[in-house]
PDB file as gemmi writes it, atoms N, CA and C in Angstrom:
CRYST1    1.000    1.000    1.000  90.00  90.00  90.00 P 1                      
ATOM      1  N   MET A   1       0.841  -1.176   0.000  1.00  0.00           N  
ATOM      2  CA  MET A   1       0.000   0.000   0.000  1.00  0.00           C  
ATOM      3  C   MET A   1       0.889   1.242   0.000  1.00  0.00           C  
ATOM      4  N   LYS A   2       0.611   2.173  -0.911  1.00  0.00           N  
ATOM      5  CA  LYS A   2       1.388   3.395  -1.034  1.00  0.00           C  
ATOM      6  C   LYS A   2       0.890   4.426  -0.034  1.00  0.00           C  
ATOM      7  N   SER A   3       1.844   5.172   0.449  1.00  0.00           N  
ATOM      8  CA  SER A   3       1.466   6.225   1.401  1.00  0.00           C  
ATOM      9  C   SER A   3       0.860   7.401   0.634  1.00  0.00           C  
ATOM     10  N   GLN A   4       0.286   8.275   1.372  1.00  0.00           N  
ATOM     11  CA  GLN A   4      -0.368   9.432   0.751  1.00  0.00           C  
ATOM     12  C   GLN A   4       0.666  10.333   0.076  1.00  0.00           C  
ATOM     13  N   ARG A   5       1.830  10.418   0.642  1.00  0.00           N  
ATOM     14  CA  ARG A   5       2.894  11.237   0.059  1.00  0.00           C  
ATOM     15  C   ARG A   5       3.315  10.678  -1.293  1.00  0.00           C  
ATOM     16  N   GLU A   6       3.514   9.388  -1.382  1.00  0.00           N  
ATOM     17  CA  GLU A   6       3.912   8.752  -2.636  1.00  0.00           C  
ATOM     18  C   GLU A   6       2.838   8.924  -3.701  1.00  0.00           C  
ATOM     19  N   GLU A   7       1.577   8.854  -3.302  1.00  0.00           N  
ATOM     20  CA  GLU A   7       0.489   9.058  -4.254  1.00  0.00           C  
ATOM     21  C   GLU A   7       0.488  10.487  -4.792  1.00  0.00           C  
ATOM     22  N   GLU A   8       0.749  11.451  -3.933  1.00  0.00           N  
ATOM     23  CA  GLU A   8       0.809  12.851  -4.373  1.00  0.00           C  
ATOM     24  C   GLU A   8       1.969  13.063  -5.344  1.00  0.00           C  
ATOM     25  N   VAL A   9       3.112  12.421  -5.068  1.00  0.00           N  
ATOM     26  CA  VAL A   9       4.254  12.539  -5.957  1.00  0.00           C  
ATOM     27  C   VAL A   9       3.923  11.940  -7.314  1.00  0.00           C  
ATOM     28  N   GLU A  10       3.308  10.779  -7.349  1.00  0.00           N  
ATOM     29  CA  GLU A  10       2.925  10.129  -8.610  1.00  0.00           C  
ATOM     30  C   GLU A  10       1.941  10.996  -9.384  1.00  0.00           C  
ATOM     31  N   LYS A  11       0.973  11.545  -8.691  1.00  0.00           N  
ATOM     32  CA  LYS A  11      -0.035  12.388  -9.343  1.00  0.00           C  
ATOM     33  C   LYS A  11       0.631  13.636  -9.953  1.00  0.00           C  
ATOM     34  N   THR A  12       1.588  14.220  -9.239  1.00  0.00           N  
ATOM     35  CA  THR A  12       2.298  15.401  -9.738  1.00  0.00           C  
ATOM     36  C   THR A  12       3.122  15.051 -10.964  1.00  0.00           C  
ATOM     37  N   LEU A  13       3.805  13.924 -10.929  1.00  0.00           N  
ATOM     38  CA  LEU A  13       4.627  13.521 -12.071  1.00  0.00           C  
ATOM     39  C   LEU A  13       3.762  13.216 -13.287  1.00  0.00           C  
ATOM     40  N   ARG A  14       2.602  12.638 -13.101  1.00  0.00           N  
ATOM     41  CA  ARG A  14       1.709  12.365 -14.229  1.00  0.00           C  
ATOM     42  C   ARG A  14       1.159  13.656 -14.828  1.00  0.00           C  
ATOM     43  N   SER A  15       0.980  14.679 -14.028  1.00  0.00           N  
ATOM     44  CA  SER A  15       0.451  15.939 -14.562  1.00  0.00           C  
ATOM     45  C   SER A  15       1.483  16.641 -15.443  1.00  0.00           C  
ATOM     46  N   ILE A  16       2.764  16.371 -15.251  1.00  0.00           N  
ATOM     47  CA  ILE A  16       3.816  16.982 -16.049  1.00  0.00           C  
ATOM     48  C   ILE A  16       3.939  16.320 -17.416  1.00  0.00           C  
ATOM     49  N   ASP A  17       3.506  15.093 -17.562  1.00  0.00           N  
ATOM     50  CA  ASP A  17       3.691  14.333 -18.799  1.00  0.00           C  
ATOM     51  C   ASP A  17       3.109  15.033 -20.031  1.00  0.00           C  
ATOM     52  N   GLY A  18       2.041  15.720 -19.907  1.00  0.00           N  
ATOM     53  CA  GLY A  18       1.386  16.319 -21.067  1.00  0.00           C  
ATOM     54  C   GLY A  18       1.931  17.687 -21.451  1.00  0.00           C  
ATOM     55  N   LEU A  19       2.871  18.224 -20.708  1.00  0.00           N  
ATOM     56  CA  LEU A  19       3.375  19.566 -20.996  1.00  0.00           C  
ATOM     57  C   LEU A  19       4.341  19.548 -22.178  1.00  0.00           C  
ATOM     58  N   GLU A  20       4.308  20.626 -22.945  1.00  0.00           N  
ATOM     59  CA  GLU A  20       5.244  20.792 -24.051  1.00  0.00           C  
ATOM     60  C   GLU A  20       6.363  21.734 -23.604  1.00  0.00           C  
ATOM     61  N   ARG A  21       7.436  21.683 -24.345  1.00  0.00           N  
ATOM     62  CA  ARG A  21       8.556  22.551 -24.046  1.00  0.00           C  
ATOM     63  C   ARG A  21       8.187  24.007 -24.355  1.00  0.00           C  
ATOM     64  N   ALA A  22       8.555  24.901 -23.441  1.00  0.00           N  
ATOM     65  CA  ALA A  22       8.251  26.324 -23.638  1.00  0.00           C  
ATOM     66  C   ALA A  22       9.232  26.931 -24.626  1.00  0.00           C  
ATOM     67  N   ASN A  23       8.717  27.695 -25.560  1.00  0.00           N  
ATOM     68  CA  ASN A  23       9.556  28.368 -26.550  1.00  0.00           C  
ATOM     69  C   ASN A  23       9.569  29.860 -26.247  1.00  0.00           C  
ATOM     70  N   PRO A  24      10.760  30.448 -26.166  1.00  0.00           N  
ATOM     71  CA  PRO A  24      10.823  31.887 -25.879  1.00  0.00           C  
ATOM     72  C   PRO A  24      10.463  32.702 -27.110  1.00  0.00           C  
ATOM     73  N   ASN A  25      10.247  33.955 -26.881  1.00  0.00           N  
ATOM     74  CA  ASN A  25       9.998  34.905 -27.950  1.00  0.00           C  
ATOM     75  C   ASN A  25      11.201  34.864 -28.908  1.00  0.00           C  
ATOM     76  N   PRO A  26      11.012  34.939 -30.203  1.00  0.00           N  
ATOM     77  CA  PRO A  26      12.139  34.843 -31.143  1.00  0.00           C  
ATOM     78  C   PRO A  26      13.197  35.930 -30.941  1.00  0.00           C  
ATOM     79  N   PHE A  27      12.826  37.060 -30.404  1.00  0.00           N  
ATOM     80  CA  PHE A  27      13.768  38.154 -30.213  1.00  0.00           C  
ATOM     81  C   PHE A  27      14.396  38.153 -28.824  1.00  0.00           C  
ATOM     82  N   PHE A  28      14.072  37.157 -28.002  1.00  0.00           N  
ATOM     83  CA  PHE A  28      14.563  37.104 -26.630  1.00  0.00           C  
ATOM     84  C   PHE A  28      16.090  37.012 -26.573  1.00  0.00           C  
ATOM     85  N   SER A  29      16.659  36.096 -27.304  1.00  0.00           N  
ATOM     86  CA  SER A  29      18.125  35.925 -27.252  1.00  0.00           C  
ATOM     87  C   SER A  29      18.842  37.151 -27.795  1.00  0.00           C  
ATOM     88  N   THR A  30      18.261  37.794 -28.804  1.00  0.00           N  
ATOM     89  CA  THR A  30      18.876  39.004 -29.363  1.00  0.00           C  
ATOM     90  C   THR A  30      18.892  40.117 -28.324  1.00  0.00           C  
ATOM     91  N   ARG A  31      17.795  40.268 -27.600  1.00  0.00           N  
ATOM     92  CA  ARG A  31      17.725  41.307 -26.583  1.00  0.00           C  
ATOM     93  C   ARG A  31      18.691  41.021 -25.428  1.00  0.00           C  
ATOM     94  N   VAL A  32      18.805  39.757 -25.033  1.00  0.00           N  
ATOM     95  CA  VAL A  32      19.729  39.400 -23.956  1.00  0.00           C  
ATOM     96  C   VAL A  32      21.165  39.681 -24.384  1.00  0.00           C  
ATOM     97  N   GLU A  33      21.531  39.306 -25.589  1.00  0.00           N  
ATOM     98  CA  GLU A  33      22.886  39.560 -26.082  1.00  0.00           C  
ATOM     99  C   GLU A  33      23.178  41.058 -26.157  1.00  0.00           C  
ATOM    100  N   ALA A  34      22.203  41.837 -26.630  1.00  0.00           N  
ATOM    101  CA  ALA A  34      22.395  43.283 -26.722  1.00  0.00           C  
ATOM    102  C   ALA A  34      22.568  43.891 -25.335  1.00  0.00           C  
ATOM    103  N   HIS A  35      21.798  43.424 -24.385  1.00  0.00           N  
ATOM    104  CA  HIS A  35      21.901  43.933 -23.015  1.00  0.00           C  
ATOM    105  C   HIS A  35      23.275  43.598 -22.425  1.00  0.00           C  
ATOM    106  N   LEU A  36      23.749  42.385 -22.631  1.00  0.00           N  
ATOM    107  CA  LEU A  36      25.062  41.997 -22.120  1.00  0.00           C  
ATOM    108  C   LEU A  36      26.180  42.789 -22.787  1.00  0.00           C  
ATOM    109  N   ARG A  37      26.058  43.011 -24.089  1.00  0.00           N  
ATOM    110  CA  ARG A  37      27.055  43.786 -24.811  1.00  0.00           C  
ATOM    111  C   ARG A  37      27.101  45.226 -24.293  1.00  0.00           C  
ATOM    112  N   GLN A  38      25.923  45.808 -24.058  1.00  0.00           N  
ATOM    113  CA  GLN A  38      25.850  47.171 -23.544  1.00  0.00           C  
ATOM    114  C   GLN A  38      26.459  47.247 -22.149  1.00  0.00           C  
ATOM    115  N   ARG A  39      26.211  46.260 -21.340  1.00  0.00           N  
ATOM    116  CA  ARG A  39      26.744  46.230 -19.987  1.00  0.00           C  
ATOM    117  C   ARG A  39      28.270  46.155 -19.993  1.00  0.00           C  
ATOM    118  N   LEU A  40      28.823  45.383 -20.910  1.00  0.00           N  
ATOM    119  CA  LEU A  40      30.279  45.245 -20.982  1.00  0.00           C  
ATOM    120  C   LEU A  40      30.948  46.523 -21.466  1.00  0.00           C  
ATOM    121  N   THR A  41      30.337  47.219 -22.408  1.00  0.00           N  
ATOM    122  CA  THR A  41      30.964  48.424 -22.947  1.00  0.00           C  
ATOM    123  C   THR A  41      30.787  49.628 -22.040  1.00  0.00           C  
ATOM    124  N   SER A  42      29.673  49.728 -21.340  1.00  0.00           N  
ATOM    125  CA  SER A  42      29.411  50.923 -20.540  1.00  0.00           C  
ATOM    126  C   SER A  42      30.062  50.869 -19.167  1.00  0.00           C  
ATOM    127  N   ALA A  43      30.295  49.711 -18.625  1.00  0.00           N  
ATOM    128  CA  ALA A  43      30.827  49.605 -17.264  1.00  0.00           C  
ATOM    129  C   ALA A  43      32.278  49.158 -17.281  1.00  0.00           C  
ATOM    130  N   THR A  44      33.136  50.018 -17.808  1.00  0.00           N  
ATOM    131  CA  THR A  44      34.552  49.694 -17.767  1.00  0.00           C  
ATOM    132  C   THR A  44      35.076  49.980 -16.365  1.00  0.00           C  
ATOM    133  N   PRO A  45      36.120  49.310 -15.945  1.00  0.00           N  
ATOM    134  CA  PRO A  45      36.604  49.481 -14.579  1.00  0.00           C  
ATOM    135  C   PRO A  45      37.155  50.870 -14.270  1.00  0.00           C  
ATOM    136  N   THR A  46      37.572  51.622 -15.274  1.00  0.00           N  
ATOM    137  CA  THR A  46      38.148  52.936 -15.015  1.00  0.00           C  
ATOM    138  C   THR A  46      37.136  54.073 -15.146  1.00  0.00           C  
ATOM    139  N   THR A  47      35.883  53.783 -15.316  1.00  0.00           N  
ATOM    140  CA  THR A  47      34.877  54.834 -15.486  1.00  0.00           C  
ATOM    141  C   THR A  47      34.778  55.706 -14.238  1.00  0.00           C  
ATOM    142  N   TRP A  48      34.881  55.122 -13.056  1.00  0.00           N  
ATOM    143  CA  TRP A  48      34.729  55.881 -11.813  1.00  0.00           C  
ATOM    144  C   TRP A  48      35.885  56.852 -11.599  1.00  0.00           C  
ATOM    145  N   VAL A  49      37.012  56.617 -12.222  1.00  0.00           N  
ATOM    146  CA  VAL A  49      38.179  57.469 -12.014  1.00  0.00           C  
ATOM    147  C   VAL A  49      37.945  58.865 -12.581  1.00  0.00           C  
ATOM    148  N   PHE A  50      37.196  58.980 -13.649  1.00  0.00           N  
ATOM    149  CA  PHE A  50      37.027  60.250 -14.332  1.00  0.00           C  
ATOM    150  C   PHE A  50      35.804  61.034 -13.864  1.00  0.00           C  
ATOM    151  N   ARG A  51      35.173  60.603 -12.807  1.00  0.00           N  
ATOM    152  CA  ARG A  51      34.058  61.375 -12.264  1.00  0.00           C  
ATOM    153  C   ARG A  51      34.606  62.618 -11.585  1.00  0.00           C  
ATOM    154  N   PRO A  52      33.896  63.740 -11.659  1.00  0.00           N  
ATOM    155  CA  PRO A  52      34.422  65.003 -11.127  1.00  0.00           C  
ATOM    156  C   PRO A  52      34.804  64.941  -9.646  1.00  0.00           C  
ATOM    157  N   ALA A  53      34.041  64.237  -8.845  1.00  0.00           N  
ATOM    158  CA  ALA A  53      34.363  64.177  -7.417  1.00  0.00           C  
ATOM    159  C   ALA A  53      35.712  63.498  -7.192  1.00  0.00           C  
ATOM    160  N   TRP A  54      35.990  62.435  -7.919  1.00  0.00           N  
ATOM    161  CA  TRP A  54      37.266  61.734  -7.761  1.00  0.00           C  
ATOM    162  C   TRP A  54      38.418  62.572  -8.302  1.00  0.00           C  
ATOM    163  N   VAL A  55      38.174  63.298  -9.372  1.00  0.00           N  
ATOM    164  CA  VAL A  55      39.230  64.138  -9.948  1.00  0.00           C  
ATOM    165  C   VAL A  55      39.596  65.243  -8.963  1.00  0.00           C  
ATOM    166  N   VAL A  56      38.585  65.903  -8.393  1.00  0.00           N  
ATOM    167  CA  VAL A  56      38.837  66.988  -7.441  1.00  0.00           C  
ATOM    168  C   VAL A  56      39.538  66.444  -6.193  1.00  0.00           C  
ATOM    169  N   ALA A  57      39.084  65.310  -5.705  1.00  0.00           N  
ATOM    170  CA  ALA A  57      39.709  64.724  -4.515  1.00  0.00           C  
ATOM    171  C   ALA A  57      41.165  64.336  -4.790  1.00  0.00           C  
ATOM    172  N   SER A  58      41.426  63.774  -5.941  1.00  0.00           N  
ATOM    173  CA  SER A  58      42.796  63.385  -6.293  1.00  0.00           C  
ATOM    174  C   SER A  58      43.699  64.608  -6.421  1.00  0.00           C  
ATOM    175  N   LEU A  59      43.223  65.632  -7.092  1.00  0.00           N  
ATOM    176  CA  LEU A  59      44.022  66.847  -7.231  1.00  0.00           C  
ATOM    177  C   LEU A  59      44.272  67.513  -5.879  1.00  0.00           C  
ATOM    178  N   GLY A  60      43.263  67.503  -5.024  1.00  0.00           N  
ATOM    179  CA  GLY A  60      43.437  68.057  -3.674  1.00  0.00           C  
ATOM    180  C   GLY A  60      44.491  67.292  -2.889  1.00  0.00           C  
ATOM    181  N   LEU A  61      44.479  65.979  -2.997  1.00  0.00           N  
ATOM    182  CA  LEU A  61      45.475  65.157  -2.304  1.00  0.00           C  
ATOM    183  C   LEU A  61      46.878  65.438  -2.818  1.00  0.00           C  
ATOM    184  N   VAL A  62      47.020  65.551  -4.121  1.00  0.00           N  
ATOM    185  CA  VAL A  62      48.328  65.858  -4.706  1.00  0.00           C  
ATOM    186  C   VAL A  62      48.801  67.239  -4.244  1.00  0.00           C  
ATOM    187  N   LEU A  63      47.906  68.206  -4.200  1.00  0.00           N  
ATOM    188  CA  LEU A  63      48.260  69.550  -3.751  1.00  0.00           C  
ATOM    189  C   LEU A  63      48.715  69.542  -2.294  1.00  0.00           C  
ATOM    190  N   VAL A  64      47.993  68.853  -1.435  1.00  0.00           N  
ATOM    191  CA  VAL A  64      48.360  68.783  -0.018  1.00  0.00           C  
ATOM    192  C   VAL A  64      49.713  68.104   0.153  1.00  0.00           C  
ATOM    193  N   LEU A  65      49.956  67.031  -0.576  1.00  0.00           N  
ATOM    194  CA  LEU A  65      51.242  66.344  -0.481  1.00  0.00           C  
ATOM    195  C   LEU A  65      52.385  67.233  -0.955  1.00  0.00           C  
ATOM    196  N   ASN A  66      52.176  67.965  -2.036  1.00  0.00           N  
ATOM    197  CA  ASN A  66      53.222  68.861  -2.531  1.00  0.00           C  
ATOM    198  C   ASN A  66      53.505  69.993  -1.540  1.00  0.00           C  
ATOM    199  N   LEU A  67      52.461  70.573  -0.980  1.00  0.00           N  
ATOM    200  CA  LEU A  67      52.661  71.650  -0.007  1.00  0.00           C  
ATOM    201  C   LEU A  67      53.388  71.150   1.238  1.00  0.00           C  
ATOM    202  N   SER A  68      53.038  69.966   1.698  1.00  0.00           N  
ATOM    203  CA  SER A  68      53.730  69.426   2.875  1.00  0.00           C  
ATOM    204  C   SER A  68      55.193  69.138   2.565  1.00  0.00           C  
ATOM    205  N   ALA A  69      55.497  68.709   1.361  1.00  0.00           N  
ATOM    206  CA  ALA A  69      56.892  68.479   0.974  1.00  0.00           C  
ATOM    207  C   ALA A  69      57.660  69.797   0.937  1.00  0.00           C  
ATOM    208  N   VAL A  70      57.064  70.856   0.427  1.00  0.00           N  
ATOM    209  CA  VAL A  70      57.717  72.167   0.372  1.00  0.00           C  
ATOM    210  C   VAL A  70      57.994  72.675   1.787  1.00  0.00           C  
ATOM    211  N   VAL A  71      57.025  72.556   2.668  1.00  0.00           N  
ATOM    212  CA  VAL A  71      57.201  73.008   4.052  1.00  0.00           C  
ATOM    213  C   VAL A  71      58.310  72.211   4.728  1.00  0.00           C  
ATOM    214  N   TYR A  72      58.342  70.932   4.514  1.00  0.00           N  
ATOM    215  CA  TYR A  72      59.371  70.081   5.116  1.00  0.00           C  
ATOM    216  C   TYR A  72      60.765  70.473   4.635  1.00  0.00           C  
ATOM    217  N   VAL A  73      60.914  70.699   3.346  1.00  0.00           N  
ATOM    218  CA  VAL A  73      62.215  71.077   2.788  1.00  0.00           C  
ATOM    219  C   VAL A  73      62.655  72.435   3.327  1.00  0.00           C  
ATOM    220  N   ARG A  74      61.750  73.386   3.436  1.00  0.00           N  
ATOM    221  CA  ARG A  74      62.100  74.704   3.978  1.00  0.00           C  
ATOM    222  C   ARG A  74      62.564  74.605   5.424  1.00  0.00           C  
ATOM    223  N   GLU A  75      61.882  73.781   6.225  1.00  0.00           N  
ATOM    224  CA  GLU A  75      62.295  73.603   7.621  1.00  0.00           C  
ATOM    225  C   GLU A  75      63.678  72.969   7.698  1.00  0.00           C  
ATOM    226  N   GLN A  76      63.941  72.001   6.838  1.00  0.00           N  
ATOM    227  CA  GLN A  76      65.255  71.371   6.829  1.00  0.00           C  
ATOM    228  C   GLN A  76      66.337  72.372   6.430  1.00  0.00           C  
ATOM    229  N   MET A  77      66.052  73.202   5.450  1.00  0.00           N  
ATOM    230  CA  MET A  77      67.026  74.206   5.019  1.00  0.00           C  
ATOM    231  C   MET A  77      67.290  75.216   6.132  1.00  0.00           C  
ATOM    232  N   ALA A  78      66.253  75.623   6.854  1.00  0.00           N  
ATOM    233  CA  ALA A  78      66.427  76.578   7.957  1.00  0.00           C  
ATOM    234  C   ALA A  78      67.280  75.960   9.056  1.00  0.00           C  
ATOM    235  N   ARG A  79      67.058  74.696   9.385  1.00  0.00           N  
ATOM    236  CA  ARG A  79      67.866  74.016  10.399  1.00  0.00           C  
ATOM    237  C   ARG A  79      69.321  73.927   9.960  1.00  0.00           C  
ATOM    238  N   ASP A  80      69.541  73.571   8.699  1.00  0.00           N  
ATOM    239  CA  ASP A  80      70.910  73.463   8.186  1.00  0.00           C  
ATOM    240  C   ASP A  80      71.625  74.812   8.241  1.00  0.00           C  
ATOM    241  N   GLU A  81      70.922  75.891   7.903  1.00  0.00           N  
ATOM    242  CA  GLU A  81      71.524  77.223   7.956  1.00  0.00           C  
ATOM    243  C   GLU A  81      71.881  77.609   9.381  1.00  0.00           C  
ATOM    244  N   GLN A  82      71.016  77.286  10.337  1.00  0.00           N  
ATOM    245  CA  GLN A  82      71.300  77.595  11.740  1.00  0.00           C  
ATOM    246  C   GLN A  82      72.519  76.815  12.232  1.00  0.00           C  
ATOM    247  N   GLU A  83      72.614  75.556  11.822  1.00  0.00           N  
ATOM    248  CA  GLU A  83      73.763  74.751  12.232  1.00  0.00           C  
ATOM    249  C   GLU A  83      75.051  75.290  11.613  1.00  0.00           C  
ATOM    250  N   GLN A  84      74.971  75.713  10.370  1.00  0.00           N  
ATOM    251  CA  GLN A  84      76.153  76.267   9.713  1.00  0.00           C  
ATOM    252  C   GLN A  84      76.591  77.569  10.385  1.00  0.00           C  
ATOM    253  N   GLU A  85      75.646  78.408  10.756  1.00  0.00           N  
ATOM    254  CA  GLU A  85      75.971  79.659  11.439  1.00  0.00           C  
ATOM    255  C   GLU A  85      76.593  79.385  12.794  1.00  0.00           C  
ATOM    256  N   ALA A  86      76.040  78.387  13.491  1.00  0.00           N  
ATOM    257  CA  ALA A  86      76.555  78.070  14.824  1.00  0.00           C  
ATOM    258  C   ALA A  86      77.977  77.527  14.755  1.00  0.00           C  
ATOM    259  N   THR A  87      78.321  76.830  13.708  1.00  0.00           N  
ATOM    260  CA  THR A  87      79.672  76.283  13.599  1.00  0.00           C  
ATOM    261  C   THR A  87      80.647  77.258  12.948  1.00  0.00           C  
ATOM    262  N   SER A  88      80.178  78.122  12.075  1.00  0.00           N  
ATOM    263  CA  SER A  88      81.093  79.034  11.380  1.00  0.00           C  
ATOM    264  C   SER A  88      81.391  80.301  12.174  1.00  0.00           C  
ATOM    265  N   LEU A  89      80.503  80.748  13.013  1.00  0.00           N  
ATOM    266  CA  LEU A  89      80.697  81.983  13.772  1.00  0.00           C  
ATOM    267  C   LEU A  89      81.907  81.902  14.708  1.00  0.00           C  
ATOM    268  N   PRO A  90      82.054  80.844  15.496  1.00  0.00           N  
ATOM    269  CA  PRO A  90      83.227  80.779  16.378  1.00  0.00           C  
ATOM    270  C   PRO A  90      84.542  80.727  15.607  1.00  0.00           C  
ATOM    271  N   SER A  91      84.566  80.041  14.477  1.00  0.00           N  
ATOM    272  CA  SER A  91      85.817  79.973  13.721  1.00  0.00           C  
ATOM    273  C   SER A  91      86.154  81.318  13.087  1.00  0.00           C  
ATOM    274  N   GLU A  92      85.164  82.109  12.734  1.00  0.00           N  
ATOM    275  CA  GLU A  92      85.405  83.430  12.158  1.00  0.00           C  
ATOM    276  C   GLU A  92      85.980  84.390  13.198  1.00  0.00           C  
ATOM    277  N   TRP A  93      85.512  84.291  14.419  1.00  0.00           N  
ATOM    278  CA  TRP A  93      85.942  85.197  15.479  1.00  0.00           C  
ATOM    279  C   TRP A  93      87.168  84.672  16.232  1.00  0.00           C  
ATOM    280  N   GLY A  94      87.552  83.451  15.971  1.00  0.00           N  
ATOM    281  CA  GLY A  94      88.769  82.910  16.534  1.00  0.00           C  
ATOM    282  C   GLY A  94      88.658  82.446  17.962  1.00  0.00           C  
ATOM    283  N   PHE A  95      87.537  81.929  18.350  1.00  0.00           N  
ATOM    284  CA  PHE A  95      87.443  81.364  19.692  1.00  0.00           C  
ATOM    285  C   PHE A  95      86.828  79.987  19.631  1.00  0.00           C  
ATOM    286  N   ASP A  96      87.069  79.210  20.673  1.00  0.00           N  
ATOM    287  CA  ASP A  96      86.585  77.836  20.744  1.00  0.00           C  
ATOM    288  C   ASP A  96      85.156  77.849  21.270  1.00  0.00           C  
ATOM    289  N   ALA A  97      84.274  77.209  20.570  1.00  0.00           N  
ATOM    290  CA  ALA A  97      82.851  77.232  20.956  1.00  0.00           C  
ATOM    291  C   ALA A  97      82.596  76.348  22.156  1.00  0.00           C  
ATOM    292  N   ASN A  98      83.486  75.414  22.443  1.00  0.00           N  
ATOM    293  CA  ASN A  98      83.263  74.507  23.561  1.00  0.00           C  
ATOM    294  C   ASN A  98      83.703  75.093  24.886  1.00  0.00           C  
ATOM    295  N   VAL A  99      84.548  76.072  24.876  1.00  0.00           N  
ATOM    296  CA  VAL A  99      85.061  76.667  26.105  1.00  0.00           C  
ATOM    297  C   VAL A  99      84.320  77.967  26.357  1.00  0.00           C  
ATOM    298  N   LEU A 100      83.776  78.072  27.534  1.00  0.00           N  
ATOM    299  CA  LEU A 100      83.057  79.279  27.905  1.00  0.00           C  
ATOM    300  C   LEU A 100      83.881  80.043  28.946  1.00  0.00           C  
ATOM    301  N   ASP A 101      84.510  81.106  28.564  1.00  0.00           N  
ATOM    302  CA  ASP A 101      85.284  81.940  29.476  1.00  0.00           C  
ATOM    303  C   ASP A 101      84.469  83.185  29.772  1.00  0.00           C  
ATOM    304  N   TRP A 102      83.954  83.235  30.931  1.00  0.00           N  
ATOM    305  CA  TRP A 102      83.162  84.397  31.267  1.00  0.00           C  
ATOM    306  C   TRP A 102      83.958  85.286  32.100  1.00  0.00           C  
TER     307      TRP A 102                                                      
END                                                                             
């Protein structure tokens, strides 16, 4: 004796026997191919790089980096000049910088 579940499965399988294969619209594959082609050409990986917000942000970052480099170099030059003055002044005046005679 078959259970009720097995009978339902058999009944469902018999109902499928009379179905025919579904045929898509003749233009379906053409539309799918066109959509895929459009998607590939329009969404290149570098498209986001040329958006105005990214361009402005990139230029701002480059500007900040350049300004910080200029400030750093100027500070280094000022330190070097101070060190040169500190070492050259005693030799010009003819006294030893390490000895303090008060």
